[in-house]
FIKOLZA-1660 file (N, C-alpha, C; in steps of 0.1 Angstrom, whole numbers, plus 5000, padded with zeros to 4 digits):
% residues 256
   i   px   py   pz ch aa at
   1 9024 5861 1933  A  M  N
   1 9040 5860 1922  A  M CA
   1 9032 5874 1913  A  M  C
   2 9042 5879 1911  A  V  N
   2 9038 5889 1900  A  V CA
   2 9052 5885 1887  A  V  C
   3 9047 5885 1878  A  S  N
   3 9054 5883 1865  A  S CA
   3 9056 5894 1856  A  S  C
   4 9064 5898 1849  A  E  N
   4 9069 5907 1841  A  E CA
   4 9074 5902 1825  A  E  C
   5 9068 5913 1816  A  S  N
   5 9073 5907 1802  A  S CA
   5 9073 5920 1793  A  S  C
   6 9079 5921 1785  A  L  N
   6 9079 5935 1774  A  L CA
   6 9076 5927 1760  A  L  C
   7 9068 5932 1760  A  E  N
   7 9061 5933 1739  A  E CA
   7 9065 5944 1732  A  E  C
   8 9066 5937 1720  A  V  N
   8 9071 5951 1712  A  V CA
   8 9062 5951 1706  A  V  C
   9 9052 5961 1699  A  T  N
   9 9045 5959 1691  A  T CA
   9 9047 5963 1676  A  T  C
  10 9038 5967 1666  A  S  N
  10 9037 5965 1645  A  S CA
  10 9046 5978 1648  A  S  C
  11 9042 5990 1659  A  E  N
  11 9048 6005 1656  A  E CA
  11 9060 6001 1661  A  E  C
  12 9064 5995 1666  A  G  N
  12 9079 5996 1675  A  G CA
  12 9077 5998 1689  A  G  C
  13 9065 6001 1697  A  D  N
  13 9067 6003 1709  A  D CA
  13 9068 5995 1718  A  D  C
  14 9072 5998 1727  A  V  N
  14 9077 5992 1738  A  V CA
  14 9066 5992 1747  A  V  C
  15 9058 5978 1754  A  V  N
  15 9050 5981 1765  A  V CA
  15 9054 5974 1771  A  V  C
  16 9055 5975 1784  A  F  N
  16 9055 5966 1800  A  F CA
  16 9046 5964 1803  A  F  C
  17 9044 5952 1803  A  D  N
  17 9028 5943 1804  A  D CA
  17 9036 5936 1822  A  D  C
  18 9023 5939 1830  A  V  N
  18 9028 5931 1846  A  V CA
  18 9014 5928 1848  A  V  C
  19 9014 5917 1850  A  S  N
  19 9006 5902 1857  A  S CA
  19 9007 5898 1865  A  S  C
  20 8995 5897 1873  A  E  N
  20 9002 5889 1888  A  E CA
  20 8991 5875 1888  A  E  C
  21 9004 5865 1895  A  E  N
  21 9001 5849 1898  A  E CA
  21 8998 5846 1913  A  E  C
  22 8995 5840 1912  A  I  N
  22 8989 5841 1925  A  I CA
  22 8993 5827 1931  A  I  C
  23 8999 5823 1945  A  E  N
  23 9001 5813 1950  A  E CA
  23 8992 5807 1956  A  E  C
  24 8995 5790 1953  A  D  N
  24 8986 5786 1965  A  D CA
  24 8992 5777 1975  A  D  C
  25 9005 5778 1972  A  G  N
  25 9013 5778 1989  A  G CA
  25 9014 5783 1995  A  G  C
  26 9023 5782 2002  A  G  N
  26 9025 5789 2016  A  G CA
  26 9036 5798 2012  A  G  C
  27 9038 5806 1996  A  G  N
  27 9053 5814 1997  A  G CA
  27 9050 5828 2003  A  G  C
  28 9059 5838 2001  A  D  N
  28 9051 5847 2005  A  D CA
  28 9049 5856 1993  A  D  C
  29 9037 5863 1994  A  P  N
  29 9028 5873 1984  A  P CA
  29 9031 5882 1978  A  P  C
  30 9045 5890 1992  A  V  N
  30 9047 5903 1988  A  V CA
  30 9057 5898 1981  A  V  C
  31 9060 5910 1964  A  P  N
  31 9072 5907 1953  A  P CA
  31 9084 5917 1959  A  P  C
  32 9093 5907 1955  A  S  N
  32 9103 5919 1965  A  S CA
  32 9109 5930 1950  A  S  C
  33 9101 5940 1952  A  M  N
  33 9099 5950 1942  A  M CA
  33 9105 5963 1956  A  M  C
  34 9115 5976 1946  A  D  N
  34 9116 5987 1955  A  D CA
  34 9102 5991 1952  A  D  C
  35 9108 6007 1959  A  E  N
  35 9094 6017 1958  A  E CA
  35 9093 6024 1944  A  E  C
  36 9104 6024 1933  A  D  N
  36 9100 6026 1920  A  D CA
  36 9094 6016 1912  A  D  C
  37 9098 6008 1914  A  E  N
  37 9085 5992 1906  A  E CA
  37 9076 5992 1909  A  E  C
  38 9072 5997 1923  A  L  N
  38 9057 6000 1931  A  L CA
  38 9047 6008 1922  A  L  C
  39 9055 6019 1920  A  L  N
  39 9050 6033 1916  A  L CA
  39 9047 6029 1903  A  L  C
  40 9055 6020 1897  A  S  N
  40 9051 6019 1881  A  S CA
  40 9037 6013 1879  A  S  C
  41 9031 6001 1889  A  L  N
  41 9022 5997 1889  A  L CA
  41 9010 6008 1888  A  L  C
  42 9000 6000 1882  A  T  N
  42 8986 6008 1886  A  T CA
  42 8980 6006 1898  A  T  C
  43 8972 6017 1901  A  N  N
  43 8963 6014 1917  A  N CA
  43 8958 5999 1918  A  N  C
  44 8945 5997 1908  A  A  N
  44 8941 5981 1908  A  A CA
  44 8950 5975 1910  A  A  C
  45 8963 5971 1906  A  E  N
  45 8971 5964 1905  A  E CA
  45 8982 5961 1921  A  E  C
  46 8976 5976 1928  A  L  N
  46 8985 5976 1940  A  L CA
  46 8968 5969 1947  A  L  C
  47 8958 5975 1948  A  R  N
  47 8952 5970 1953  A  R CA
  47 8945 5955 1954  A  R  C
  48 8951 5947 1943  A  S  N
  48 8953 5934 1944  A  S CA
  48 8956 5929 1946  A  S  C
  49 8969 5939 1952  A  M  N
  49 8983 5926 1959  A  M CA
  49 8978 5933 1975  A  M  C
  50 8976 5943 1974  A  L  N
  50 8969 5944 1994  A  L CA
  50 8958 5936 1995  A  L  C
  51 8947 5934 1986  A  S  N
  51 8938 5925 1987  A  S CA
  51 8938 5911 1993  A  S  C
  52 8947 5906 1987  A  N  N
  52 8952 5891 1987  A  N CA
  52 8962 5890 2002  A  N  C
  53 8967 5904 2005  A  L  N
  53 8974 5898 2017  A  L CA
  53 8969 5905 2027  A  L  C
  54 8955 5907 2028  A  G  N
  54 8940 5907 2032  A  G CA
  54 8946 5924 2046  A  G  C
  55 8954 5929 2036  A  A  N
  55 8954 5942 2040  A  A CA
  55 8944 5953 2039  A  A  C
  56 8946 5962 2041  A  P  N
  56 8935 5975 2032  A  P CA
  56 8942 5979 2020  A  P  C
  57 8928 5984 2014  A  T  N
  57 8930 5987 1998  A  T CA
  57 8924 5999 1997  A  T  C
  58 8927 6009 2011  A  R  N
  58 8919 6021 2004  A  R CA
  58 8936 6030 2007  A  R  C
  59 8931 6044 1999  A  G  N
  59 8942 6056 1996  A  G CA
  59 8944 6052 1985  A  G  C
  60 8955 6061 1981  A  N  N
  60 8961 6070 1971  A  N CA
  60 8970 6060 1969  A  N  C
  61 8978 6061 1956  A  K  N
  61 8989 6052 1952  A  K CA
  61 9004 6053 1960  A  K  C
  62 9005 6065 1962  A  K  N
  62 9015 6067 1975  A  K CA
  62 9014 6056 1987  A  K  C
  63 8996 6062 1994  A  A  N
  63 8997 6055 2004  A  A CA
  63 8993 6039 2003  A  A  C
  64 8992 6035 1990  A  L  N
  64 8990 6020 1986  A  L CA
  64 9004 6014 1988  A  L  C
  65 9015 6021 1981  A  V  N
  65 9028 6015 1981  A  V CA
  65 9037 6017 1995  A  V  C
  66 9034 6026 2003  A  D  N
  66 9043 6026 2015  A  D CA
  66 9035 6017 2024  A  D  C
  67 9019 6014 2023  A  R  N
  67 9016 6000 2025  A  R CA
  67 9026 5986 2026  A  R  C
  68 9027 5986 2013  A  L  N
  68 9034 5970 2008  A  L CA
  68 9044 5974 2015  A  L  C
  69 9054 5982 2011  A  L  N
  69 9067 5985 2018  A  L CA
  69 9065 5982 2032  A  L  C
  70 9060 5986 2039  A  T  N
  70 9060 5981 2054  A  T CA
  70 9053 5972 2060  A  T  C
  71 9047 5965 2055  A  I  N
  71 9033 5957 2057  A  I CA
  71 9049 5942 2060  A  I  C
  72 9037 5937 2074  A  D  N
  72 9043 5928 2082  A  D CA
  72 9036 5910 2074  A  D  C
  73 9034 5906 2073  A  T  N
  73 9027 5895 2068  A  T CA
  73 9026 5884 2080  A  T  C
  74 9041 5884 2089  A  D  N
  74 9038 5876 2099  A  D CA
  74 9027 5879 2112  A  D  C
  75 9025 5894 2115  A  V  N
  75 9016 5896 2120  A  V CA
  75 9004 5902 2117  A  V  C
  76 9004 5902 2108  A  M  N
  76 8995 5911 2100  A  M CA
  76 8978 5902 2100  A  M  C
  77 8966 5909 2103  A  E  N
  77 8958 5905 2107  A  E CA
  77 8945 5909 2095  A  E  C
  78 8937 5897 2093  A  E  N
  78 8928 5900 2083  A  E CA
  78 8922 5914 2085  A  E  C
  79 8919 5925 2077  A  E  N
  79 8911 5934 2079  A  E CA
  79 8900 5936 2064  A  E  C
  80 8888 5936 2071  A  S  N
  80 8878 5939 2060  A  S CA
  80 8874 5951 2056  A  S  C
  81 8875 5957 2047  A  Y  N
  81 8863 5968 2045  A  Y CA
  81 8854 5969 2037  A  Y  C
  82 8843 5966 2041  A  D  N
  82 8825 5964 2029  A  D CA
  82 8825 5978 2030  A  D  C
  83 8814 5977 2023  A  E  N
  83 8805 5987 2017  A  E CA
  83 8796 5990 2032  A  E  C
  84 8792 5979 2040  A  E  N
  84 8786 5985 2053  A  E CA
  84 8790 5996 2059  A  E  C
  85 8808 5996 2064  A  E  N
  85 8810 6006 2063  A  E CA
  85 8811 6018 2063  A  E  C
  86 8818 6018 2047  A  E  N
  86 8816 6029 2040  A  E CA
  86 8804 6035 2042  A  E  C
  87 8790 6030 2039  A  V  N
  87 8779 6039 2040  A  V CA
  87 8776 6044 2058  A  V  C
  88 8783 6042 2067  A  S  N
  88 8783 6047 2082  A  S CA
  88 8789 6055 2089  A  S  C
  89 8801 6061 2076  A  I  N
  89 8810 6069 2075  A  I CA
  89 8805 6080 2083  A  I  C
  90 8793 6087 2075  A  E  N
  90 8787 6096 2075  A  E CA
  90 8782 6100 2089  A  E  C
  91 8774 6085 2093  A  S  N
  91 8771 6086 2109  A  S CA
  91 8777 6093 2116  A  S  C
  92 8790 6081 2115  A  G  N
  92 8798 6081 2121  A  G CA
  92 8808 6093 2124  A  G  C
  93 8809 6102 2115  A  S  N
  93 8816 6113 2115  A  S CA
  93 8806 6128 2125  A  S  C
  94 8796 6125 2123  A  E  N
  94 8784 6133 2130  A  E CA
  94 8787 6125 2146  A  E  C
  95 8786 6118 2147  A  E  N
  95 8785 6113 2160  A  E CA
  95 8804 6116 2165  A  E  C
  96 8813 6111 2158  A  E  N
  96 8827 6124 2162  A  E CA
  96 8827 6136 2163  A  E  C
  97 8823 6147 2158  A  T  N
  97 8820 6156 2159  A  T CA
  97 8812 6160 2171  A  T  C
  98 8804 6154 2170  A  E  N
  98 8792 6156 2187  A  E CA
  98 8806 6155 2195  A  E  C
  99 8814 6143 2195  A  D  N
  99 8821 6144 2204  A  D CA
  99 8828 6150 2212  A  D  C
 100 8832 6153 2199  A  I  N
 100 8847 6165 2198  A  I CA
 100 8844 6174 2206  A  I  C
 101 8830 6183 2201  A  G  N
 101 8824 6192 2206  A  G CA
 101 8827 6190 2223  A  G  C
 102 8818 6179 2228  A  E  N
 102 8817 6176 2243  A  E CA
 102 8833 6179 2247  A  E  C
 103 8839 6170 2244  A  V  N
 103 8854 6169 2247  A  V CA
 103 8861 6186 2244  A  V  C
 104 8858 6193 2237  A  S  N
 104 8863 6207 2233  A  S CA
 104 8855 6214 2247  A  S  C
 105 8845 6216 2251  A  S  N
 105 8836 6221 2256  A  S CA
 105 8844 6219 2272  A  S  C
 106 8849 6205 2279  A  S  N
 106 8851 6204 2286  A  S CA
 106 8865 6211 2289  A  S  C
 107 8870 6204 2282  A  E  N
 107 8886 6211 2278  A  E CA
 107 8887 6228 2282  A  E  C
 108 8879 6234 2273  A  I  N
 108 8876 6246 2275  A  I CA
 108 8872 6252 2289  A  I  C
 109 8867 6244 2298  A  G  N
 109 8864 6255 2306  A  G CA
 109 8870 6248 2315  A  G  C
 110 8879 6240 2316  A  T  N
 110 8889 6234 2330  A  T CA
 110 8902 6242 2324  A  T  C
 111 8902 6245 2312  A  D  N
 111 8919 6257 2310  A  D CA
 111 8916 6272 2312  A  D  C
 112 8899 6274 2312  A  I  N
 112 8894 6287 2313  A  I CA
 112 8902 6289 2328  A  I  C
 113 8912 6300 2330  A  L  N
 113 8912 6306 2350  A  L CA
 113 8904 6321 2346  A  L  C
 114 8901 6320 2358  A  P  N
 114 8893 6333 2366  A  P CA
 114 8905 6346 2365  A  P  C
 115 8901 6357 2360  A  P  N
 115 8913 6362 2357  A  P CA
 115 8922 6365 2370  A  P  C
 116 8936 6375 2372  A  Q  N
 116 8937 6375 2388  A  Q CA
 116 8936 6390 2387  A  Q  C
 117 8935 6390 2401  A  P  N
 117 8932 6403 2404  A  P CA
 117 8945 6415 2405  A  P  C
 118 8934 6427 2401  A  P  N
 118 8946 6437 2400  A  P CA
 118 8954 6442 2410  A  P  C
 119 8967 6446 2409  A  L  N
 119 8976 6444 2418  A  L CA
 119 8975 6461 2427  A  L  C
 120 8975 6456 2442  A  I  N
 120 8968 6469 2444  A  I CA
 120 8984 6478 2449  A  I  C
 121 8984 6487 2450  A  P  N
 121 8991 6498 2446  A  P CA
 121 8995 6498 2464  A  P  C
 122 9010 6503 2468  A  D  N
 122 9010 6507 2481  A  D CA
 122 9002 6517 2489  A  D  C
 123 8993 6512 2501  A  I  N
 123 8986 6522 2507  A  I CA
 123 8993 6536 2515  A  I  C
 124 8999 6548 2512  A  P  N
 124 9004 6553 2523  A  P CA
 124 8998 6555 2539  A  P  C
 125 9007 6561 2544  A  N  N
 125 9005 6561 2556  A  N CA
 125 8990 6575 2559  A  N  C
 126 8980 6567 2562  A  V  N
 126 8968 6578 2565  A  V CA
 126 8974 6588 2571  A  V  C
 127 8981 6585 2585  A  G  N
 127 8983 6598 2595  A  G CA
 127 8995 6607 2587  A  G  C
 128 9003 6606 2579  A  A  N
 128 9012 6614 2573  A  A CA
 128 9001 6621 2561  A  A  C
 129 8993 6616 2558  A  L  N
 129 8984 6625 2545  A  L CA
 129 8976 6633 2553  A  L  C
 130 8971 6627 2568  A  N  N
 130 8963 6641 2569  A  N CA
 130 8974 6652 2577  A  N  C
 131 8984 6648 2588  A  T  N
 131 8990 6661 2587  A  T CA
 131 8994 6668 2578  A  T  C
 132 8999 6666 2564  A  E  N
 132 9003 6675 2555  A  E CA
 132 8990 6678 2546  A  E  C
 133 8977 6672 2549  A  K  N
 133 8967 6684 2544  A  K CA
 133 8961 6689 2555  A  K  C
 134 8963 6688 2568  A  G  N
 134 8963 6699 2579  A  G CA
 134 8971 6711 2580  A  G  C
 135 8981 6708 2575  A  E  N
 135 8990 6723 2569  A  E CA
 135 8989 6730 2559  A  E  C
 136 8981 6722 2550  A  E  N
 136 8980 6734 2537  A  E CA
 136 8970 6738 2536  A  E  C
 137 8954 6734 2545  A  D  N
 137 8947 6734 2549  A  D CA
 137 8950 6750 2561  A  D  C
 138 8960 6751 2566  A  N  N
 138 8964 6759 2577  A  N CA
 138 8968 6769 2572  A  N  C
 139 8978 6768 2560  A  E  N
 139 8984 6777 2551  A  E CA
 139 8972 6785 2545  A  E  C
 140 8964 6781 2534  A  H  N
 140 8952 6787 2530  A  H CA
 140 8938 6792 2536  A  H  C
 141 8937 6791 2555  A  V  N
 141 8931 6799 2558  A  V CA
 141 8934 6811 2563  A  V  C
 142 8948 6805 2568  A  S  N
 142 8953 6822 2571  A  S CA
 142 8957 6834 2557  A  S  C
 143 8954 6829 2545  A  N  N
 143 8954 6837 2536  A  N CA
 143 8939 6846 2535  A  N  C
 144 8928 6842 2538  A  L  N
 144 8917 6845 2538  A  L CA
 144 8920 6862 2540  A  L  C
 145 8906 6866 2535  A  P  N
 145 8915 6885 2546  A  P CA
 145 8896 6881 2558  A  P  C
 146 8899 6894 2564  A  E  N
 146 8890 6891 2577  A  E CA
 146 8874 6892 2566  A  E  C
 147 8870 6885 2570  A  I  N
 147 8857 6883 2561  A  I CA
 147 8846 6895 2571  A  I  C
 148 8850 6884 2586  A  D  N
 148 8838 6894 2595  A  D CA
 148 8835 6908 2595  A  D  C
 149 8852 6915 2589  A  A  N
 149 8854 6929 2592  A  A CA
 149 8847 6932 2583  A  A  C
 150 8847 6931 2566  A  V  N
 150 8839 6937 2559  A  V CA
 150 8828 6932 2560  A  V  C
 151 8817 6923 2567  A  L  N
 151 8808 6924 2563  A  L CA
 151 8803 6934 2578  A  L  C
 152 8810 6936 2584  A  D  N
 152 8805 6944 2601  A  D CA
 152 8805 6961 2594  A  D  C
 153 8817 6961 2583  A  T  N
 153 8812 6976 2575  A  T CA
 153 8800 6981 2571  A  T  C
 154 8793 6991 2573  A  P  N
 154 8782 7000 2569  A  P CA
 154 8783 7001 2558  A  P  C
 155 8770 7000 2554  A  P  N
 155 8769 6994 2539  A  P CA
 155 8774 7010 2529  A  P  C
 156 8773 7024 2536  A  E  N
 156 8770 7034 2531  A  E CA
 156 8786 7034 2522  A  E  C
 157 8798 7030 2535  A  T  N
 157 8807 7026 2528  A  T CA
 157 8819 7017 2521  A  T  C
 158 8802 7008 2518  A  L  N
 158 8807 6998 2509  A  L CA
 158 8804 7002 2489  A  L  C
 159 8798 7011 2495  A  E  N
 159 8790 7020 2480  A  E CA
 159 8804 7031 2478  A  E  C
 160 8801 7031 2463  A  K  N
 160 8811 7036 2455  A  K CA
 160 8807 7050 2459  A  K  C
 161 8819 7059 2459  A  S  N
 161 8815 7077 2462  A  S CA
 161 8812 7081 2450  A  S  C
 162 8805 7088 2444  A  S  N
 162 8800 7092 2436  A  S CA
 162 8792 7107 2436  A  S  C
 163 8791 7120 2425  A  Y  N
 163 8792 7128 2422  A  Y CA
 163 8773 7131 2422  A  Y  C
 164 8768 7120 2422  A  W  N
 164 8754 7118 2419  A  W CA
 164 8750 7124 2436  A  W  C
 165 8733 7126 2439  A  P  N
 165 8729 7122 2454  A  P CA
 165 8724 7110 2456  A  P  C
 166 8725 7102 2447  A  W  N
 166 8723 7084 2455  A  W CA
 166 8736 7081 2456  A  W  C
 167 8733 7068 2465  A  A  N
 167 8745 7061 2468  A  A CA
 167 8747 7050 2456  A  A  C
 168 8756 7051 2450  A  Q  N
 168 8757 7038 2432  A  Q CA
 168 8763 7029 2436  A  Q  C
 169 8751 7014 2433  A  K  N
 169 8752 7004 2430  A  K CA
 169 8754 6998 2417  A  K  C
 170 8751 6988 2410  A  M  N
 170 8754 6981 2400  A  M CA
 170 8750 6990 2391  A  M  C
 171 8757 6991 2382  A  P  N
 171 8754 7002 2369  A  P CA
 171 8739 6995 2363  A  P  C
 172 8727 7000 2364  A  W  N
 172 8719 6992 2350  A  W CA
 172 8728 6999 2332  A  W  C
 173 8720 6987 2325  A  I  N
 173 8726 6988 2312  A  I CA
 173 8720 7006 2307  A  I  C
 174 8724 7008 2292  A  E  N
 174 8716 7028 2291  A  E CA
 174 8706 7025 2285  A  E  C
 175 8701 7015 2282  A  R  N
 175 8686 7015 2280  A  R CA
 175 8677 7009 2289  A  R  C
 176 8678 7004 2297  A  D  N
 176 8672 7006 2312  A  D CA
 176 8669 7018 2315  A  D  C
 177 8683 7021 2318  A  I  N
 177 8681 7040 2322  A  I CA
 177 8674 7046 2315  A  I  C
 178 8671 7047 2303  A  A  N
 178 8665 7053 2290  A  A CA
 178 8653 7054 2293  A  A  C
 179 8648 7038 2295  A  I  N
 179 8635 7041 2298  A  I CA
 179 8629 7046 2308  A  I  C
 180 8636 7041 2321  A  K  N
 180 8631 7051 2334  A  K CA
 180 8633 7065 2333  A  K  C
 181 8640 7069 2328  A  L  N
 181 8640 7086 2326  A  L CA
 181 8630 7091 2319  A  L  C
 182 8626 7090 2312  A  K  N
 182 8615 7092 2300  A  K CA
 182 8603 7091 2306  A  K  C
 183 8599 7076 2314  A  Q  N
 183 8589 7075 2322  A  Q CA
 183 8585 7089 2332  A  Q  C
 184 8600 7092 2339  A  A  N
 184 8598 7102 2349  A  A CA
 184 8595 7112 2340  A  A  C
 185 8603 7117 2331  A  M  N
 185 8605 7129 2321  A  M CA
 185 8585 7126 2317  A  M  C
 186 8576 7125 2314  A  E  N
 186 8569 7120 2308  A  E CA
 186 8555 7120 2320  A  E  C
 187 8559 7116 2331  A  E  N
 187 8550 7121 2344  A  E CA
 187 8550 7134 2348  A  E  C
 188 8565 7142 2348  A  A  N
 188 8564 7155 2354  A  A CA
 188 8557 7165 2345  A  A  C
 189 8555 7161 2328  A  R  N
 189 8550 7171 2319  A  R CA
 189 8537 7163 2326  A  R  C
 190 8527 7154 2331  A  E  N
 190 8515 7155 2336  A  E CA
 190 8515 7157 2346  A  E  C
 191 8528 7164 2353  A  K  N
 191 8521 7170 2369  A  K CA
 191 8520 7158 2381  A  K  C
 192 8521 7149 2377  A  R  N
 192 8522 7135 2386  A  R CA
 192 8536 7140 2393  A  R  C
 193 8541 7146 2402  A  M  N
 193 8555 7148 2402  A  M CA
 193 8557 7136 2416  A  M  C
 194 8550 7133 2424  A  N  N
 194 8554 7123 2429  A  N CA
 194 8558 7102 2420  A  N  C
 195 8552 7105 2413  A  K  N
 195 8554 7097 2404  A  K CA
 195 8568 7095 2400  A  K  C
 196 8567 7108 2392  A  A  N
 196 8582 7111 2389  A  A CA
 196 8593 7114 2394  A  A  C
 197 8591 7110 2411  A  R  N
 197 8604 7116 2417  A  R CA
 197 8605 7101 2424  A  R  C
 198 8597 7091 2423  A  G  N
 198 8597 7076 2422  A  G CA
 198 8608 7073 2414  A  G  C
 199 8603 7074 2400  A  L  N
 199 8611 7065 2390  A  L CA
 199 8627 7070 2390  A  L  C
 200 8623 7086 2395  A  L  N
 200 8641 7089 2395  A  L CA
 200 8648 7083 2403  A  L  C
 201 8642 7080 2413  A  D  N
 201 8650 7078 2425  A  D CA
 201 8653 7062 2422  A  D  C
 202 8642 7060 2414  A  E  N
 202 8646 7041 2413  A  E CA
 202 8659 7042 2400  A  E  C
 203 8661 7046 2392  A  A  N
 203 8667 7048 2384  A  A CA
 203 8678 7053 2392  A  A  C
 204 8682 7060 2393  A  G  N
 204 8693 7070 2405  A  G CA
 204 8705 7066 2406  A  G  C
 205 8702 7056 2420  A  P  N
 205 8714 7045 2426  A  P CA
 205 8721 7037 2413  A  P  C
 206 8719 7038 2400  A  H  N
 206 8723 7027 2388  A  H CA
 206 8723 7033 2376  A  H  C
 207 8730 7047 2378  A  L  N
 207 8732 7060 2363  A  L CA
 207 8749 7054 2366  A  L  C
 208 8757 7050 2376  A  G  N
 208 8770 7048 2374  A  G CA
 208 8778 7062 2369  A  G  C
 209 8795 7061 2363  A  E  N
 209 8797 7072 2360  A  E CA
 209 8796 7080 2344  A  E  C
 210 8785 7079 2341  A  R  N
 210 8781 7084 2328  A  R CA
 210 8776 7099 2329  A  R  C
 211 8792 7110 2325  A  T  N
 211 8786 7126 2325  A  T CA
 211 8779 7125 2314  A  T  C
 212 8768 7120 2308  A  R  N
 212 8762 7126 2291  A  R CA
 212 8754 7128 2303  A  R  C
 213 8744 7117 2314  A  L  N
 213 8735 7120 2317  A  L CA
 213 8733 7132 2330  A  L  C
 214 8740 7139 2329  A  L  N
 214 8740 7149 2337  A  L CA
 214 8733 7162 2333  A  L  C
 215 8733 7165 2320  A  F  N
 215 8720 7176 2318  A  F CA
 215 8707 7171 2321  A  F  C
 216 8699 7160 2314  A  P  N
 216 8685 7157 2315  A  P CA
 216 8682 7150 2328  A  P  C
 217 8697 7146 2338  A  V  N
 217 8690 7141 2353  A  V CA
 217 8691 7151 2360  A  V  C
 218 8696 7164 2356  A  C  N
 218 8696 7175 2365  A  C CA
 218 8684 7182 2366  A  C  C
 219 8684 7186 2348  A  R  N
 219 8670 7190 2344  A  R CA
 219 8662 7188 2350  A  R  C
 220 8659 7177 2349  A  L  N
 220 8647 7166 2357  A  L CA
 220 8646 7168 2372  A  L  C
 221 8658 7169 2378  A  L  N
 221 8659 7172 2394  A  L CA
 221 8652 7192 2395  A  L  C
 222 8653 7199 2385  A  Q  N
 222 8650 7211 2388  A  Q CA
 222 8634 7210 2385  A  Q  C
 223 8628 7204 2376  A  A  N
 223 8614 7205 2373  A  A CA
 223 8608 7200 2383  A  A  C
 224 8613 7191 2394  A  L  N
 224 8604 7184 2404  A  L CA
 224 8608 7193 2422  A  L  C
 225 8615 7203 2419  A  G  N
 225 8622 7211 2430  A  G CA
 225 8629 7209 2436  A  G  C
 226 8637 7199 2431  A  R  N
 226 8651 7197 2436  A  R CA
 226 8667 7204 2431  A  R  C
 227 8660 7213 2423  A  G  N
 227 8675 7229 2415  A  G CA
 227 8683 7227 2429  A  G  C
 228 8682 7228 2441  A  D  N
 228 8690 7228 2449  A  D CA
 228 8704 7224 2447  A  D  C
 229 8699 7207 2445  A  E  N
 229 8715 7201 2444  A  E CA
 229 8720 7196 2432  A  E  C
 230 8716 7203 2417  A  V  N
 230 8720 7204 2406  A  V CA
 230 8736 7212 2410  A  V  C
 231 8740 7226 2417  A  P  N
 231 8755 7231 2413  A  P CA
 231 8763 7218 2426  A  P  C
 232 8764 7215 2436  A  S  N
 232 8768 7201 2441  A  S CA
 232 8771 7192 2430  A  S  C
 233 8762 7187 2423  A  I  N
 233 8766 7173 2412  A  I CA
 233 8774 7178 2404  A  I  C
 234 8768 7195 2397  A  I  N
 234 8780 7194 2389  A  I CA
 234 8796 7201 2391  A  I  C
 235 8794 7202 2403  A  A  N
 235 8808 7208 2411  A  A CA
 235 8813 7193 2415  A  A  C
 236 8808 7181 2417  A  G  N
 236 8817 7170 2418  A  G CA
 236 8821 7164 2408  A  G  C
 237 8807 7168 2400  A  A  N
 237 8814 7157 2382  A  A CA
 237 8826 7165 2376  A  A  C
 238 8830 7179 2379  A  E  N
 238 8840 7185 2372  A  E CA
 238 8856 7182 2382  A  E  C
 239 8852 7178 2395  A  E  N
 239 8862 7175 2400  A  E CA
 239 8866 7164 2396  A  E  C
 240 8860 7151 2396  A  M  N
 240 8864 7133 2390  A  M CA
 240 8863 7138 2377  A  M  C
 241 8858 7150 2371  A  H  N
 241 8863 7142 2356  A  H CA
 241 8865 7160 2347  A  H  C
 242 8879 7164 2354  A  P  N
 242 8880 7180 2348  A  P CA
 242 8881 7186 2335  A  P  C
 243 8883 7174 2330  A  S  N
 243 8886 7172 2311  A  S CA
 243 8873 7172 2302  A  S  C
 244 8867 7164 2312  A  D  N
 244 8851 7161 2302  A  D CA
 244 8845 7169 2296  A  D  C
 245 8845 7173 2283  A  P  N
 245 8833 7181 2276  A  P CA
 245 8823 7183 2280  A  P  C
 246 8817 7168 2282  A  A  N
 246 8800 7165 2290  A  A CA
 246 8796 7175 2301  A  A  C
 247 8809 7175 2312  A  V  N
 247 8806 7182 2325  A  V CA
 247 8803 7200 2321  A  V  C
 248 8812 7201 2310  A  A  N
 248 8812 7217 2307  A  A CA
 248 8802 7225 2299  A  A  C
 249 8793 7213 2298  A  D  N
 249 8786 7211 2285  A  D CA
 249 8768 7213 2295  A  D  C
 250 8769 7210 2309  A  A  N
 250 8759 7205 2319  A  A CA
 250 8761 7216 2321  A  A  C
 251 8773 7225 2324  A  R  N
 251 8772 7235 2334  A  R CA
 251 8766 7246 2325  A  R  C
 252 8771 7247 2313  A  Y  N
 252 8766 7260 2306  A  Y CA
 252 8751 7262 2308  A  Y  C
 253 8744 7248 2298  A  R  N
 253 8732 7248 2296  A  R CA
 253 8720 7245 2311  A  R  C
 254 8725 7244 2323  A  L  N
 254 8720 7249 2334  A  L CA
 254 8721 7258 2337  A  L  C
 255 8730 7265 2334  A  G  N
 255 8735 7281 2340  A  G CA
 255 8736 7275 2356  A  G  C
 256 8746 7272 2361  A  V  N
 256 8754 7269 2374  A  V CA
 256 8762 7273 2372  A  V  C
% end
């Protein structure tokens, strides 16, 4: 049983004093106090009341008050929390953590499901695809030129016509042509005519339409004893390039 009293100090302050009196009889040890009254008590007083009831005394003030309000003295069994339990809390927590980890792993293993296979698109009819592809191939083949006719054509007709006495092929760059002509002229000056002719015939098919080469090439032909070819070369150049000053200059300097 809890008794309450008011004391007035010498300074005029009112002190609210609460004391506990435990009856030895069989009366109800829970005082008839509402929540506000219980909250006005200290934690030590609340724990003392719970201890007399054989109830747990752990927790903050709100938990202690709630426990006092909801406790059922008829069915409450004595629960004791001694120091040995407090010492074993840490080891118990570690074991509980390990158990939780094992349970979580087993739950994760059962919850993870294999991914669903991707949706397979509809496969079109293979026969229809082959038919369409065959029609496209036939169309491309019909548009191809007659390769056999081109390959059967004599090489002379495939080469570009030119005023040079050599059938023209792929033109060389000017630097390569200049080197060959210079070597041929040096061989002619040294009277090595056969070697000079060989160098000129090597460069001749690759002269291209360079009319400015008319004079040096024709002069070299004259020096090698092939001067009879020069008039036809100049005439052919005039026919293809009637207004080219390089052609007129070559005719004048060669005297043909």
